[in-house]
VOPA-514001 format. One line per 4 residues: for each residue x, y, z of N, C-alpha, C, CB. Coordinates in steps of 0.02 Angstrom, whole numbers. Atoms other than C-alpha are relative to their C-alpha. Glycine has a CB too. Example, Ala and Ser with C-alpha at 12.3 -4.5 7.8 and 13.67 -1.06 7.14 Angstrom:
VOPA-514001
45/-59/0/615/-225/390/45/60/0/-50/1/62  -42/-59/-3/684/-53/357/-39/55/37/20/23/-71
end
This chain:
VOPA-514001
-58/25/28/-1540/116/-2514/43/-21/53/33/47/-43  -55/24/-59/-1403/27/-2394/49/47/-18/31/-84/-1  -69/-55/7/-1274/143/-2343/57/-37/-29/29/32/78  -57/16/37/-1109/152/-2441/46/23/42/4/27/-68
-69/-32/-29/-923/178/-2417/-4/70/21/56/-2/-54  -12/-79/2/-893/344/-2332/-71/13/35/12/39/-86  59/-17/-40/-1086/353/-2255/16/-15/65/-62/-33/-19  -1/7/-87/-1113/364/-2070/-45/-69/-7/-44/80/57
46/47/-13/-1176/201/-2004/-69/15/28/30/-39/38  57/6/-27/-1349/193/-1957/-23/-12/71/-18/-37/-30  -2/32/-58/-1384/177/-1778/-62/-31/1/15/40/57  61/44/-25/-1504/59/-1697/25/-10/68/-17/-75/-43
0/34/-85/-1536/-20/-1515/-57/-58/-23/-35/68/83  39/70/3/-1602/-196/-1513/37/-40/52/3/-41/-79  -34/47/-58/-1550/-355/-1391/75/-30/-31/-59/-73/19  -65/25/40/-1371/-400/-1429/7/-72/63/84/74/-5
9/70/-13/-1359/-599/-1391/85/-22/9/-48/-41/-69  -67/23/-17/-1200/-674/-1304/6/-77/-3/19/25/69  7/70/2/-1262/-852/-1317/-12/-31/75/64/-29/-35  27/12/-87/-1309/-845/-1119/-61/56/5/75/22/73
43/-53/-34/-1384/-678/-1095/-18/62/-78/58/44/81  24/-86/54/-1463/-516/-1196/-18/56/22/-61/2/-43  10/-74/-39/-1455/-350/-1162/-21/56/-55/79/28/40  0/-47/54/-1533/-193/-1264/53/36/1/-52/40/-2
-71/-20/13/-1377/-115/-1339/2/41/-62/47/-62/-7  10/-23/71/-1362/13/-1459/60/-18/-37/-14/78/-6  -46/25/38/-1244/-19/-1606/59/38/23/-17/4/-72  -55/-38/-14/-1129/121/-1571/40/-18/85/-32/78/-9
-11/22/-51/-1112/45/-1394/54/-75/-25/-74/-7/36  -10/71/18/-1069/-135/-1457/77/18/-44/-76/-39/-51  -68/-13/37/-924/-66/-1574/62/33/40/-17/48/-60  -52/-13/-34/-749/-58/-1506/46/17/-53/20/-51/44
-46/-31/52/-658/59/-1605/3/-21/-83/67/-15/28  29/5/47/-746/7/-1759/-41/-72/6/45/13/-53  27/75/-24/-828/-169/-1792/-20/-21/-77/-78/-2/67  24/26/60/-898/-283/-1933/-62/-24/7/40/-47/-27
62/11/-10/-1092/-315/-1955/-9/-54/-61/-44/67/1  14/41/33/-1152/-459/-2029/-63/-23/-9/31/-33/13  76/15/-13/-1335/-464/-2075/-19/-69/-44/-51/71/-26  24/70/17/-1414/-642/-2114/-67/-19/9/34/-45/33
62/24/12/-1559/-733/-2144/-42/-15/68/9/-60/-44  24/14/-46/-1600/-843/-2020/48/-52/52/-59/-21/-25  -38/64/-51/-1515/-950/-1864/-34/-61/-4/1/16/84  13/67/1/-1515/-1127/-1887/-7/-26/-64/-53/-14/34
3/20/69/-1539/-1112/-2080/77/-40/-18/-16/73/-49  -59/36/8/-1405/-1236/-2150/55/47/-38/-16/-65/-40  -45/-51/42/-1343/-1082/-2267/36/48/59/-52/51/-60  -38/-32/-46/-1297/-969/-2117/38/-37/51/-39/40/29
-45/38/-41/-1243/-1108/-2008/75/-16/-43/-43/-72/19  -70/3/27/-1109/-1135/-2146/38/60/-8/1/-29/-60  -23/-59/2/-1061/-959/-2161/34/19/61/-48/40/-17  -20/-20/-50/-1046/-927/-1982/62/-50/20/-56/6/44
-54/46/1/-946/-1082/-1967/85/26/-31/-31/-58/-47  -74/-18/29/-815/-1014/-2093/17/73/17/5/-9/-85  -43/-59/-38/-793/-844/-2006/37/-21/46/-37/52/34  -53/15/-59/-742/-940/-1857/53/-32/-29/-27/-45/61
-39/27/28/-639/-1051/-1969/66/49/-18/-34/-29/-50  -58/-53/31/-554/-890/-2042/23/31/53/-22/59/-52  -21/-31/-61/-516/-825/-1865/-40/66/5/78/11/2  45/-74/4/-644/-660/-1889/8/13/84/-103/-8/-35
29/-23/-72/-651/-674/-1688/80/36/25/-36/-82/62  -52/-29/-20/-471/-620/-1685/26/61/-40/43/-47/5  3/-62/30/-501/-463/-1781/10/57/61/-70/6/-40  7/-41/-46/-462/-310/-1674/-60/34/17/39/36/-10
76/-23/-14/-637/-259/-1689/-51/-45/-1/-23/47/-44  62/44/1/-804/-355/-1640/-26/-2/-71/-57/28/49  35/17/39/-887/-452/-1770/-75/-12/27/32/-50/-26  61/6/-37/-1068/-446/-1740/-66/-26/-58/-15/81/39
40/13/45/-1209/-538/-1823/-66/38/8/-5/-66/-3  70/-19/-7/-1390/-475/-1859/-49/-32/-57/-4/77/-2  52/48/43/-1545/-580/-1904/-70/29/37/15/-102/12  67/-4/-7/-1730/-566/-1873/-32/-50/59/-27/-14/-67
15/26/-25/-1727/-695/-1755/-11/14/75/24/-32/-21  -1/-20/-84/-1782/-689/-1555/64/-3/33/-45/-51/46  -55/1/-43/-1653/-681/-1421/24/-71/13/-16/34/63  -24/72/-34/-1674/-861/-1367/14/-29/-56/-52/-46/45
-24/45/75/-1659/-927/-1547/80/15/-5/-45/35/-86  -72/-24/15/-1490/-816/-1559/37/-28/38/14/67/6  -48/31/-44/-1415/-876/-1410/12/-70/-10/-20/9/65  -12/70/23/-1454/-1056/-1450/48/-8/-53/-61/-30/-22
-59/9/55/-1378/-1028/-1611/67/14/21/-10/45/-59  -61/-5/-20/-1226/-958/-1541/29/-68/40/0/61/40  -9/58/-28/-1223/-1108/-1433/19/-68/-17/-39/-5/19  -9/68/41/-1250/-1238/-1549/60/8/-48/-70/-19/-46
-48/0/37/-1121/-1165/-1663/72/4/42/-13/52/-47  -65/-10/-33/-993/-1144/-1516/20/55/-26/51/-52/-6  -34/-49/20/-966/-972/-1573/32/50/33/-29/21/-30  -35/-44/-39/-858/-838/-1517/-40/62/-19/79/2/-14
18/-65/23/-964/-708/-1600/-69/14/28/3/5/-77  76/-30/-25/-1120/-594/-1530/-44/19/-45/2/61/41  46/-5/34/-1282/-578/-1618/-50/48/16/-19/-53/-5  47/-9/-7/-1399/-453/-1639/-69/-35/-9/8/34/-19
71/41/15/-1591/-515/-1613/-46/70/-16/-36/-57/81  30/-73/24/-1680/-382/-1732/-69/-16/-18/40/37/-70  64/21/9/-1854/-448/-1692/-57/55/-34/-19/-22/68  51/-50/33/-1943/-287/-1745/35/23/-69/-17/72/54
-13/0/56/-1833/-271/-1902/23/79/-5/-58/-28/-40  -24/-54/-9/-1759/-93/-1830/67/-4/-43/4/13/70  -79/4/48/-1574/-134/-1887/-6/-1/-54/45/-55/4  5/7/65/-1625/-201/-2043/-32/51/-42/-26/-52/-8
18/-52/36/-1733/-65/-2088/45/73/10/-70/7/16  -45/-58/-2/-1601/67/-2024/53/-5/-60/38/3/72  -55/9/57/-1477/-3/-2150/-44/-17/-75/59/-74/23  36/5/55/-1615/-8/-2277/8/-91/-42/32/69/-47
-21/55/26/-1588/-201/-2307/-68/-56/-2/64/-23/43  47/60/-6/-1757/-285/-2266/-33/-7/-94/-76/23/73  31/34/63/-1832/-394/-2411/-44/-64/13/58/-22/-48  50/36/-8/-1990/-487/-2423/52/-79/-16/-69/28/-55
-28/40/9/-1948/-675/-2427/-54/-46/-39/32/-17/57  36/30/58/-2019/-772/-2586/-33/-66/29/52/-15/-65  30/60/-27/-2140/-910/-2517/-23/-20/73/41/-42/-15  4/-3/-60/-2143/-859/-2360/-43/59/44/62/-3/11
50/-63/3/-2299/-749/-2318/15/57/63/-85/-32/9  -7/-61/-50/-2277/-581/-2217/70/-20/17/-56/5/71  -73/18/-23/-2088/-642/-2187/53/63/-46/21/-96/-27  -63/-44/43/-1950/-507/-2223/60/-10/42/-13/91/-9
-68/10/-37/-1769/-521/-2176/42/36/-27/28/-65/0  -40/-42/47/-1623/-427/-2214/42/-34/-54/46/40/40  -38/29/43/-1524/-465/-2364/75/-1/26/-10/33/-63  -82/30/-31/-1350/-551/-2332/38/48/-29/33/-84/-26
-49/-69/23/-1224/-408/-2309/55/-8/50/-40/86/10  -51/-23/-55/-1074/-354/-2222/21/79/-9/69/-47/-5  -21/-62/-6/-1023/-196/-2167/48/18/58/-56/37/2  -63/-13/-39/-844/-144/-2094/-18/68/24/72/-4/-44
27/-73/-47/-885/19/-1971/75/10/22/-69/-11/82  -43/-34/-33/-735/133/-1932/10/27/64/4/32/-26  2/-32/-79/-691/222/-1758/-28/60/-3/70/13/38  36/-70/0/-772/368/-1822/-86/-11/-14/36/52/-69
72/27/21/-951/261/-1859/-14/8/-51/-51/19/28  20/7/64/-932/268/-2033/12/-71/-25/35/48/-41  -9/70/58/-941/142/-2175/64/-14/-37/-50/7/-63  -72/0/26/-767/96/-2213/-14/-53/-78/64/-42/72
8/29/53/-828/-56/-2327/-64/-26/-5/45/-42/-8  57/18/1/-994/-125/-2385/-11/-58/-63/-39/62/-3  13/42/46/-1057/-287/-2482/-67/-11/21/45/-58/-7  85/24/-10/-1246/-329/-2512/-12/-58/-55/-64/73/-19
-3/47/42/-1271/-480/-2581/-60/-7/-52/10/-55/37  58/7/53/-1384/-526/-2742/-50/-70/31/40/-17/-91  30/57/-20/-1431/-694/-2670/-1/-14/77/30/-51/-34  1/27/-62/-1451/-797/-2509/72/-45/24/-65/-44/1
-28/51/9/-1313/-920/-2550/67/27/-3/-24/-39/-52  -63/-5/22/-1166/-838/-2635/40/26/55/5/39/-59  -60/-27/-40/-998/-814/-2527/13/72/5/58/-26/-27  -21/-52/-14/-963/-670/-2429/78/29/-18/-14/-3/57
-55/-8/19/-811/-596/-2508/59/12/55/-9/47/-42  -48/-7/-62/-694/-636/-2362/55/34/0/21/-54/22  -55/-19/10/-532/-586/-2428/-11/98/1/26/-42/-71  22/-67/9/-612/-408/-2460/-4/30/90/-84/-2/-49
12/-27/-56/-688/-388/-2290/57/-2/47/-55/-27/24  -57/-8/-33/-525/-448/-2200/50/55/-18/28/-56/-2  -45/-61/9/-428/-309/-2297/-19/59/15/19/9/-57  32/-56/-28/-554/-184/-2247/10/10/67/-65/-2/-10
-1/-5/-79/-538/-233/-2064/81/16/13/-29/-81/42  -102/-6/-15/-333/-236/-2084/-12/82/2/78/-38/-91  -2/-72/34/-357/-50/-2166/-31/45/74/-62/5/-87  40/-59/-55/-451/7/-2002/36/44/35/-38/-29/59
end
């Protein structure tokens, strides 16, 4: 079961991509007084491209804490996706599924043999490393409750 409000955020280490470089990074090292983790399906999918553009237009990059994406895409794809979107956000390349498994979000993708991705979800993490807010989608296209995420970040 995915962590819920009040739980300690699971630690993981995987490649953190900036659009140009990638480096093995622990979640706790990437957080700066807290943060927002956005798990998504695939870089370059129309759905995820749309959502990341919305986060950019909503000025999530101006939060006092970092917004970090997590998907199963490799680091070169993640960096290309960040550059393609001209995105201000960094993204974890969770190729082995370690981060997605730590948050208990891996799910099989119907019609895609032996393919699992994290459920679309958002976790706001406070400066103590605890989950301050969580949302796990029931499907791949429903919008993230942006106002709730923004309120949770404001309360950090």
